[in-house]
Each structure stands twice: as C-alpha cells, then as structure tokens.
TORKE-286373 format. One record per residue (C-alpha): residue in three letters; x, y, z. Coordinates in steps of 0.02 Angstrom, whole numbers, plus 32768, in hexadecimal, padded with zeros to 4 digits. Example, Ala and Ser with C-alpha at 12.3 -4.5 7.8 and 13.67 -1.06 7.14 Angstrom:
<nodes>
ALA82677F1F8186 SER82AC7FCB8165 
</nodes>
This chain:
<nodes>
MET6E36AF0D9E4D PRO6DCEAFAD9E4B LYS6D95AFED9EF3 PRO6CD9B00F9EF0 CYS6C93B0B69F29 ALA6C24B0689FAC ASP6C0AB108A010 VAL6BE0B17C9F80 SER6B26B15B9F98 LYS6B32B1CEA02E ALA6B6FB2629FC5 ARG6B16B2D59F4C VAL6BB2B2F09EE1 LEU6C32B2729EA7 ILE6CD4B2CD9E7D VAL6D36B26D9DFA LEU6DF1B28C9DE7 LEU6E4DB2359D5B ASN6F04B20F9D7D TRP6F84B1D99CFC ASN7039B1DE9D37 GLY701AB27E9D98 HIS6FF5B2579E4D ALA704AB2F69E8E LYS6FC9B3619E34 THR6F3CB2EE9E6B VAL6F72B2FB9F21 ALA6F78B3BA9F14 CYS6ECBB3BC9EC5 ILE6E86B34F9F52 ALA6ED2B3C69FD2 ALA6E72B4579F83 LEU6DD2B3F09F84 ARG6DE8B3D6A03F GLN6DD4B492A056 MET6D29B49BA001 ASP6C90B4D3A062 PHE6C23B452A007 ARG6C33B3B6A070 ASP6BB1B342A022 HIS6C2AB2F29FA8 ARG6C9BB25D9F8F ILE6D3FB25A9F2F LEU6D5FB1CF9EB2 VAL6E0DB1C59E66 ILE6E1DB15B9DCA ASP6ECEB12B9D9E ASN6EE0B1129CE3 GLY6F6CB0939CD6 SER6FF4B0F99D2D THR70A4B0B49D38 ASP70F5B1389DA6 GLY70C1B0FA9E52 SER701FB15C9E50 VAL6FB4B0CD9E90 GLU701EB0B29F2B ALA7021B16D9F51 LEU6F66B1839F38 ALA6F38B0E69F98 ALA6F85B134A033 ILE6F0BB1C6A032 GLU6E7AB1B2A0AA ASP6DC3B1D2A081 ILE6DCEB1C19FC5 GLU6D95B1359F54 LEU6E17B0F09EDC ILE6DFDB08B9E3E ARG6E93B04A9DE2 HIS6E8EB0239D29 GLY6F18AFB59CE6 GLU6F1FB0189C44 ASN6F06B0CB9C0B LEU6E50B0DC9BD5 GLY6E65B1939BA7 PHE6E07B2269BEE THR6D64B1E49BA6 GLY6D75B1319BE5 GLY6DB0B1669C91 CYS6D29B1E99CA9 ASN6CA4B1729C69 ARG6CD1B0FD9CF7 GLY6CB0B18C9D6E LEU6C0AB1B69D1B ARG6BD2B1019D2D GLU6C05B1009DE3 ALA6B9BB19B9E02 GLN6B04B1469DB4 GLU6B1DB0A79E18 CYS6B39B1019EBD GLY6AA7B1799EAE ALA6B06B21E9EAD ASP6AA3B2B49E6D TYR6B39B2FC9E13 VAL6BE5B2C49DDA TRP6C71B3459DD0 LEU6CF4B3199D4D LEU6D8DB3789D89 ASN6E3AB3819D3B ASN6EC1B3559DB7 ASP6F22B3F49D89 ALA6E90B4619DC0 GLU6E8BB4C99E5F VAL6DDAB4E89E9D ALA6D9EB57D9F01 PRO6D55B54A9FAB ASP6CA4B57D9F79 CYS6CACB53E9EC5 LEU6C48B49E9ED7 SER6BC6B4F19F47 ARG6BA4B5739EC0 LEU6B9CB4F09E36 VAL6B20B4839E94 ALA6AB3B5179EC5 VAL6AA0B54C9E0F ALA6A84B4989DD8 ASP69FCB47E9E5A ALA69A5B51E9E20 ASN69AEB4EE9D66 PRO696FB43B9D4E ARG6985B4439C90 ALA6A3FB4679CA4 ALA6A9CB3C39C8B LEU6B4EB40A9C83 LEU6B95B4979CEB SER6C44B4E09CF6 PRO6C9CB5629D5F VAL6D02B5E99D0B LEU6DB0B5A79CEA TYR6E41B61B9D10 ASP6EFAB6069CEA SER6F62B5C09D79 ALA6FF2B6369D51 GLU6F8CB6D39D29 ARG6F06B6C39DAC GLU6E8AB73F9D61 HIS6EA1B7099CAD ILE6E09B6A89C6E GLN6E2DB6079C11 HIS6D79B5D59BF4 ALA6CD0B61E9C20 GLY6C6DB5BF9B9E SER6C67B5A99AE2 ARG6BD8B5A29A65 TYR6BC1B52D99D1 ARG6B64B533992D LEU6B45B49898C5 THR6B1DB4EB981F PRO6B9EB52697F4 PRO6C05B4D0987D CYS6C5DB54C98EC ILE6C91B55F99A3 ASP6CAFB60A99EE GLU6D02B6289A97 ALA6CB7B6AC9B0A ALA6D33B7399B21 ASP6CEDB76F9BC9 LEU6C6AB7479C4C ALA6BEAB7BE9C03 THR6BF0B7659B5B ALA6BE3B6BA9BAE GLN6B49B6F29C0F ALA6AF8B73B9B73 TRP6B0FB6989B14 GLN6ABEB6379BA1 ILE6A27B6AA9B9E GLU6A17B69E9AE1 ASP6A20B5DF9AD9 ALA6A73B57B9B63 ARG6A61B4DC9AFB ARG6AEAB5189A84 VAL6B6AB53A9B0C VAL6C0AB4D39B0C LEU6C61B4B29BB2 TRP6D0FB46D9BCD GLY6D24B3CB9C2C THR6DA4B4149CA5 ALA6D29B4299D35 LEU6C85B3EC9CEE LEU6BF0B3CB9D60 VAL6B7CB34B9D12 ARG6AC9B32A9D49 THR6AC4B26E9D62 ALA6A0CB25F9D34 ALA6A30B2A89C87 LEU6AA8B21C9C5A ALA6A17B1AC9C28 GLN69F2B2249B97 ILE6A9EB2689B6F GLY6B05B1CB9B88 LEU6BBEB1C49BB4 LEU6C56B2149B64 ASP6C86B1D59AB8 GLU6D15B15D9AD9 ARG6D4DB1609A24 LEU6D93B20E9A46 PHE6E01B1D19AD6 ALA6E37B2829B05 TYR6E18B3349AC7 SER6D78B3769A73 GLU6D12B2FB9ADB ASP6CC9B38B9B40 THR6C96B3E99AA2 GLU6C42B34E9A5C TYR6BECB32E9B02 SER6BADB3E09B0B ILE6B66B3D39A5B ARG6B10B32F9A86 CYS6ACCB3799B26 GLY6A7FB40A9AC5 GLU6A35B3949A44 ALA69E0B3389AD4 GLY698DB3DC9B08 PHE69F5B4029BA3 GLU6A47B4A59BD4 LYS6AFEB4C19BFF LEU6B2DB54C9C76 THR6BCAB5A79CAB VAL6BBEB5DA9D61 THR6C1AB67F9D5A ASP6C3CB6929E15 ALA6C85B5E29E24 ARG6D41B5DF9E08 VAL6DC5B55D9DDB TRP6E7CB57D9DAF HIS6EC6B50B9D2B ASP6F71B4ED9CDF TRP6F8CB5209C2B ASN7013B4FE9BA9 ASP702AB57C9B1C GLY70C6B5279AD6 ILE70E7B48B9A71 ARG7086B3F89ABA SER709CB33D9AB0 PRO7083B2EC9A05 TYR6FE5B2939A3E TYR6F92B33C9A5E TYR6FA0B36A99A6 TYR6F65B2BE9971 TYR6EC8B2C399DC THR6E98B37799B6 VAL6EA4B35D98F9 ARG6E4FB2B398F9 ASN6DC6B2D29978 GLY6D81B36A9920 LEU6D5EB2FD9889 LEU6D15B27198F2 MET6CA7B2E99954 TRP6C5FB34D98C4 ARG6C3EB2B2985B ARG6BCDB27598E6 HIS6B65B31498EC LEU6B62B35D983D PRO6B14B32E9797 LEU6B93B3029711 VAL6B92B3AB96B9 ASP6BBCB409975A TYR6C3BB386978D LEU6C97B3A096E7 ARG6CA9B4589716 VAL6CF6B42397BB LEU6D6AB3AF975E ARG6DA5B43C96EF TRP6DC0B4AF9784 THR6E1EB42797E2 LEU6E8FB40B974D ALA6EBFB4C39749 ARG6ED8B4CB9804 THR6F42B42D9806 ARG6FB2B473977E SER6FCBB50D97EA VAL6FF5B4A59884 LEU706FB43D981F ALA70C8B4DB97EB ASP70D3B51598A1 LEU711DB46C98D1 ASP71A0B46B9849 ALA722CB44B98C7 HIS71CEB3BE991E PRO71C3B32798AA GLN7170B2B49929 HIS70E7B3349948 ARG70CDB34A988C GLU70B8B28F9876 ALA7039B28F9903 CYS6FD6B31598A7 LEU6FD9B2B09806 SER6FA0B2139860 GLY6F16B27698B6 PHE6ED3B2B79811 TRP6EDBB20A97C3 ASP6E84B1B59855 GLY6E00B23D985B LEU6DE2B22B97A1 ARG6DC7B17097B3 GLN6D66B1859857 HIS6DE1B12198BF GLY6DD6B145997A GLY6E2FB1099A14 ASP6EDCB1189A5F TYR6F71B1749A14 ASP6FD5B0D39A1F ASN6F5CB08299A4 ARG6F65B1119926 GLY6F73B0F3986E THR6FF7B13297F5 MET6FC6B1A49767 PRO6FEEB15696BD ALA708CB1A09674 LEU7031B1D995D7 LEU6FBFB24C963D LYS7045B29F96A8 PRO7083B31C9623 PHE6FD0B3569606 LEU6FB2B37A96BE LYS705DB3C996D7 ARG7047B43F9644 ARG704CB4F39680 GLN6FBFB566964E HIS6FEDB60495F4 ALA6FA6B6AD9626 
</nodes>
C-alpha cells in the first residue's frame, strides 16, 4: 500500500523523485539533496513498478516518504501522483527531479527565491549541465512558436535570458529538475498521461504559457545530469516520434498540424536510415508514427503495429 506523505504539510517544497529499477541512482540523488542549504523540504520517492529490489532498498532510507506503484505509470503518471500529493499536503512548490540528477547545494534555495519574487512564474528550472563535462550546458531553456510550430534551444545563458525578457510565456523548460508552483495547478492541470514519457515537459510548458503563466530559467542554479548521445532503447524512439504528433495535435489548428505531420514524416525517415542496423528500433519508430497518426497514447507495451502497406511509404528514402 502507498505510504502517505503525512509530514509534508510542514514543508514549503515537496521534492518528488521517480524511481524505476534504478535505486542506486536514486540513493545517490538523495545523498546530494541532503547537502542542500534549503531545509524546508520533504522528499517523496515514487517507485514506478520496479522489479529490481528498489522498494526494499528505498524503504530502508530514513526521513523520506515512499509510495510504491504496482505497475509502471510512466514519467507522467508517476509525477502526477507527486503533484497531487503536493496539493493535498499544502506544499507551496513541488520539485520534479530526475533520479540521475546531481543538485548543487544552493540550487533549491535559488529556485525558490526567484519563484517567490515572481508570482506569475509557474515553472522554474535550473541550468542543466552534463555530468561528464561539468561546464557543458545541456539545457538553459527553449522557446516555442505555434504558427508555424517550432522549438528552438537556447545556445547559451545570454540567449536564454533574452528570451525570458521578450516573452517568458513562450519558454519551454525540461522536466529534469522542474519546480512547479502548486497554486498554478488549478489552472494548468497535471501532466498529459497519454504521453507516458518524453515531450511531456514541452507540452506542459506550452499549456502553462497558454494559461498566462511565465516559465523561468534560474541561471545561477545548477544541476548536473546524465546524457546519452548514442543509440537508445527502442521505446525512446517510439515515444519521441509518437508524442510529437500527440502534443501538436492538441495545440494546433488542423492546417498547422498537417505541417507538423509532414515534418515528422521527413524526420522519421531520416531516423530510420540512421537506425538501419537496428531492426527493433526501426520497428519502434514505425509504431510510434502509426500511433501518433491515430492519436493512440499510453505505454510502449500497448503500442500498435503499422499496417504492412504503409511501411514502404514511410521507409522510402528522400532524394537530395
């Protein structure tokens, strides 16, 4: 049975860590959180159906709250449980933090200070740096346009700051270390559970802007995060192809969505070519495009199979 976060009402910030068969990383993340100078927080670990002994290992840690799900609800379902807990327990903020993140000791203090000073900011993020190359920026903020649909990544801190000044409502923040103002949830809602994992932070940022809230990168707050530049698991390609189509269909009129569909088709063909030696990954891409086209969300295990007649069309290489 889930363990309730009975003591969270005493804390301003509920820190939510999602664990799925990775308790070693979660334990390391908690150790870094213990070194923070911001003490008015509680740590809630949500185990998402792990089968590797995670629950037993995490249950032995003192001074954390632990909720165990019997199945994998995805990043969206797991984090939504944390968002609901923050509402119920009266926390001012909820910090959605990846378990492979390493936080600087003053990170949360800096995030909360900026959030307190900017009441229209519903989402805030530190700058994300690469765990291996400590000064290499992974993410300092992105910016979206709806017509035509486009997302640009800030190349440096100066660009990120300029975008916030121009229009903080159009900023996109990653969900890696996302501070959420609990009071804003009544207007923004929770993460879209159809997406399961990946692109959910982009969709949430867009919805946050549509509700009139700002999103801010706190440039002197730092988190180091793992990164994989190589071939990833098949489900990664499935979700990234599918979720773009699900996300943009929700926010765009049909004419603009058809442009996204055309762009996604070209991009998927390119990815398929790059994965030529990985048949399982290619099939995941095809399923992702098919499920996105038919607006089918949920878990990778419940994915559809693209009809055989359509596969040659999608696999066709474009000529220069």
